N, C-alpha and C positions, 0 to 999 in steps of 0.2 A: 358654350358661351364663355367669354373671358370673365375674370373677376369683376371688372368694371361693369360689363354688361349685366352680370348677375345682380349687382347692387342696384343698377338702374331698374331692372325688372322688378325686384322686390319693392323698391320705392313706388313704382307704378301700382303694384298690388296694394300697398298701404294707402295710397291716394284713393283708390277705389273703395277700400274699406271705410275710410273717413267720409267720403262723399255719401256712401250708403247710410252711415249713421246720421248724417245731417238730414238727408232726404227722408229717412224713415220716421222722423218725428211726426210728420203730418200725413204720411202716405198710408193707405190701406190697400191691400192686395186682394183681388177678387178670387184668384185661383187657389185651389187647395193643394198644398205640398205635403209630402210625407217622407220620412226616413225609411229607406228600404234595406232589408237585411242581405247578408251575403254568406256564402260558404265557399272558401277557396281551398281546393284540394291539390296537394303535391305529394307524390309518391304514396297515395292512399290515405294521407292524414290531413286533418283540417289545420291549415297554417295561415299565417299572415306573413307575406314576404315583401321586401322592398322592391318597388316597381323598377323594371328594366334590368334586374340582376339575374333573371332566369336565363340560363345558357342552353344552346343547342348541344354543346359538346358532351356534357354528362348530366343534363337536366338538373344541375345544381342551382341554388339560389341563396341569397342572403336572407336569413329568417329573422323575423321579429318575434314570432310566437308559434309554438307547436302545441296543439290542444291535446289533452288527455281524453277528450270526448270525441266520438265519431260523428260523421256527417248527419246520421239519422237523429242523433240527440239534438243537434241544432235545428234541423227541420221540424222536429216535434215542438221545440221551444217556440219557434216562429209561428207555427200553426196555432198553438194554444194562445199566443198573444196577438193573433191576427195581424202579424207583420207581413203584409201582402207585397207581391211584386218583386220578391227577392231573386237573386241569381246564385247558381252554383257554377263555379268556374273550375274546369279541370286543367291544371297547369302541368301539361306533359302527360306521358303514359302512366299506367298503373292506377288510374283513378275511377275507372268505369264502375266497378263493383260498389265502391263507396257512394258514388253519385246515384246509382240506381236504388240503393237502400234509402237514401234521403228522399228520393222521389216517391218511393213506396210509402214513406211516412206521411207525405203530403201530396197526393196526386193532384195535378193541375195547380199546385200552389207555388211552384218555383220555376224559373227559367234555367236552361242549361247551356253552357258554352265551353269551348275548348276542344279543338279537333273536329268540329262539326262540318259536314259536307253534304252534298246531294246523296252520297252513298249511305249515310247513317242518320240523316235528319228525321226520317219517318220512324226509325227505331226509337229515338229519344222521345218523340211525341207519344208513341205507343207505350213507353216506359213511364209516362206520367208527367212529362214536362209541359208547362203551359205554353212555352215558347222555346225556340232554339235561337242561340246567339251566335252570330257568325262575323268573323273579320277576315282572317288570313285567306280562307278558301275563295273569297270573292275578289281577291287581289292577285294578279299575276304579273310578274315583271314590274312591280311597282305601280301598276295601273289597275283601276277597277274593271272587272270583267262583267259587263251587263248581261251577257248570255248566261253566266252562272247565276246571277241574281234572278233572271227569268226562270231558270230551271228550278231554283229553290221555291219560288213563289208557286210554280206549277205543281210542285210536289206536296207542299204543306199549306199553301195559301198565305197571303200577305199578313193576315191577322195572327199568324203564328211565328212571325219572323221579327227578331230584334237585330239590328245592325250595330255592331260594336265599332265605334269610330274613335277608339282610344288613340291618343295623340301625344306628341312631344313638341316642344317649342324649338323652332329653327329660325333664327333671326327674329322677325316680328310676327311670324305666322305659326299657327298650330297645325302640324302635319300628321296625318294618320300614320300609325306605325303598326307593323304586323310581325309575325314570327317571334313571339315572346317579347314584343315591344322593342326588338333590336333593329328592324329594317324600316327605314323611311320609305313611304310611297310618294307618288306625285300628287296626292289628294289632300288639299288644304281644307281646314274647317272654315268655310266661308258661308255667307248667306245663300249664295247661288248653289253651292254644292249640297247644303242641307236641304234646300227646296227640291233639288234634283232627286234626292234619295227618299224623300218622305213618301212618295207614291209606291215604293217597293216594300215598305215594312210597317209594322205596327208601332214600334218604339225604337229609340236610340239608347244605347248605353255608351257613355263617354268617360273613360278613365283619363285623367291628367297624369300620364305615366311618370313625368319628371318628379312629381310630389307624392305619388302613390306609396303608402306605407311609411312615410316619413313623419307624419303628424306635425307638419310645419306650417299648416295653413293651406287654404284652397288657392287655385289659380283664378283670382277674382276677375280678370279681364275676360277669360274664357267663359266663366259663368255668366257675366253680364251680356256678352254677345249671344250666347246660346239662348238666354232668356228673351232676347229680342227676335231671334230667328226661328225657333222651333215652333211647330204647330201640332206636333204629335207628342205623346208621352215620352219624356227624356229623363234619364237618370245620369247625374254627374257623380263621379267618384274620384277621390284623390286629395289627401292632405287634411281632411276634416279632423279637428282636435276635440271639439266640444259642441254643446248646443248653441253657443254663440255663433259658431261657424254655420250651423244650420239656419239660424236667423239671417246671417249674411247671404247665404244662398237663396233663401226665400225672398230677401229684399232685392239683391242685385238681379236675380233671375225672374223677378216679378211673379213669383209663385208658379212659373211654368216648368220648373225643374224639380225632380225629386233628388234626394241625396242618399248615397250609400256611405255609412260610417263603418269602418272595419277595425283597424288596429287600435283605435282610440278607445274602443269599448272594453269594459272589464272582462267580458266573456272571451276576449282575444288578448288579454294581458294588459289592457290599457287602464286608464283611470276614470273614464266616463261610465257610470253605471248603466248597464243595458236597460234596467227598469226606467231610468230617466228618459231614454229614447222612446220607449213604449208610451210613457205618459205624454211626452211631447207630441207624438202622433195623435193621441186621443184628444188632447187639448186643441190641436190644430184642426182636427176634423169635427170639433164640436161635441165629442162624446163625453 
């Protein structure tokens, strides 16, 4: 996008924020939303990277944070605090051992994504993942391959499958991106396409890759549309800075979306106390 287009885009986001704040004064939302945890693995270490900077050439990325704790430490923390529904993402090679140790710490407690295919999906379920997360393997030549989706469902069942529809903005549309968020597909995030895929999976995971890791605010128009369109559990990730952003996602998404907060949390080098996120979930669920 040009500088002018970027300014217009951010003004549109601001408008949606303001509209939410006005509407939320009198609105109450029936659906229960939660903050979901994450573990991103790069070269065997827990990291937070800037979305879209991971390269095929040497598997390098722009790093926001590198943890001194391993993946199993985070899995144990999430288990103890009942931060359910989280995901482990393997960013490139060299992460399998760390991922399996995390799953051993909380069997059936977390989802796994990154390099998942028909050839290894059963192995990851047997290793303790509650679900497998797939993007790139079901897209070939920029188009979704429904025969591969059918194959995955046949191997592990729809209730074990999460489709990652992570996307970047191109013009006025959000388009699914694959291969470390570098390649645009021909699959736009639309109401029709969301409805088409819901019968194949148990959940959606949707990273807004343009703002992932930047802590600059969510993609409000994407959140609002997803809140209107999805009818299965869906997690939005990208740009969340604080619990005010969680409230915005709850409002714009009409409670239909969960939210992943990564680099903003103090356990990943940010300023938002992880304990505040835990307490937010408990208040939101009435605990």
